C-alpha positions as CSV (number, residue, x, y, z in Angstrom):
1,M,81.1,-0.8,101.4
2,T,78.4,-3.2,102.2
3,F,77.4,-2.0,105.7
4,R,74.0,-0.3,105.8
5,A,72.8,1.2,109.1
6,G,69.7,2.9,108.0
7,P,68.8,6.6,108.3
8,A,70.6,8.1,111.3
9,T,68.2,11.0,111.1
10,R,65.3,8.8,112.2
11,R,66.6,8.5,115.7
12,P,64.3,9.5,118.6
13,H,66.1,12.8,119.4
14,R,66.1,14.2,115.8
15,N,67.2,17.6,117.0
16,T,70.3,16.4,118.8
17,P,73.4,17.4,116.9
18,F,75.8,14.5,116.3
19,I,78.9,13.8,114.2
20,V,80.3,10.5,112.9
21,A,83.8,9.8,114.2
22,L,85.6,7.1,112.3
23,N,88.2,5.2,114.4
24,C,91.1,4.9,112.0
25,F,94.2,3.0,113.0
26,D,97.1,1.3,111.4
27,G,96.2,-1.5,109.1
28,A,92.4,-0.7,109.1
29,R,90.6,-0.4,105.9
30,R,90.0,3.3,105.0
31,H,86.7,4.6,103.7
32,E,86.0,7.9,102.2
33,A,83.7,10.3,104.2
34,G,81.2,10.1,101.2
35,E,81.0,6.3,101.5
36,I,80.3,6.5,105.2
37,R,77.7,9.2,104.7
38,Q,75.9,7.1,102.1
39,A,76.1,3.9,104.2
40,L,74.7,5.6,107.2
41,D,72.2,7.7,105.2
42,I,73.2,10.9,106.9
43,D,72.7,14.4,105.7
44,A,75.5,16.5,104.2
45,H,75.6,18.9,107.2
46,V,76.6,16.1,109.6
47,P,80.4,16.1,110.0
48,V,82.3,12.9,109.4
49,V,85.7,13.1,111.1
50,M,88.6,10.7,111.3
51,C,90.3,9.9,114.6
52,D,92.4,7.3,116.3
53,A,90.7,6.5,119.6
54,R,94.1,5.4,121.0
55,E,95.4,8.9,120.8
56,R,94.3,11.5,123.3
57,E,94.7,14.5,120.9
58,S,92.8,12.7,118.2
59,C,89.9,12.1,120.6
60,R,90.0,15.7,121.8
61,D,89.8,16.9,118.2
62,A,86.8,14.7,117.5
63,L,85.1,16.0,120.7
64,A,85.9,19.6,119.6
65,A,84.3,18.9,116.2
66,L,81.1,17.7,118.0
67,V,81.0,20.7,120.3
68,D,81.6,23.1,117.3
69,H,78.8,21.4,115.3
70,A,76.5,21.5,118.3
71,I,77.1,25.2,118.8
72,A,76.4,25.9,115.2
73,Q,73.3,23.7,115.0
74,L,71.8,25.0,118.2
75,G,72.5,28.6,117.4
76,I,74.5,29.2,120.6
77,E,76.6,32.3,120.7
78,R,80.1,31.1,120.2
79,P,82.0,31.4,123.5
80,A,85.4,33.0,123.7
81,A,88.4,30.8,122.8
82,N,89.7,31.0,126.4
83,E,86.3,30.1,128.0
84,E,86.2,27.2,130.5
85,P,85.3,23.9,128.8
86,A,82.7,23.2,131.5
87,L,80.9,26.5,130.7
88,V,80.9,25.6,127.0
89,A,79.5,22.2,127.8
90,S,76.8,23.6,130.0
91,L,75.7,26.0,127.2
92,V,75.3,23.1,124.8
93,V,73.4,21.0,127.4
94,E,71.1,23.9,128.2
95,A,70.4,24.5,124.5
96,L,69.7,20.7,124.0
97,G,67.2,20.8,126.8
98,R,65.3,23.6,125.0
99,T,65.3,21.7,121.6
100,R,64.7,18.1,122.7
101,A,61.0,17.0,122.7
102,P,60.1,14.8,125.7
103,S,59.5,11.2,124.9
104,P,55.8,10.1,124.9
105,S,56.2,8.3,128.2
106,G,57.9,11.4,129.7
107,E,61.1,9.3,130.4
108,S,64.4,9.9,128.8
109,S,66.0,7.3,126.6
110,C,69.5,6.7,125.5
111,G,69.4,4.3,122.7
112,P,68.4,4.0,119.1
């Protein structure tokens, strides 16, 4: 694999949990999670999941992996399995607000 993105851990919001979701579809070249991890220079604790963005269930599973990872990384008490998704999302957002340092300008940014 020749792609090299640089360390993903040097992004502005270093404490923001993230996963890498690989969009795998018919006929696409497949890469092992280890190759992706090395190419992106990401730590072992960052999940690398495979999905097919054309399939709703696959996208749902990737999103669930992100939420599970965020809950674990942020130390949030795991909600009950039957808890409303909006409540779970609000818990993650609230925890992110406590861990994210403001940017030097005081403005939020959404980019690398």
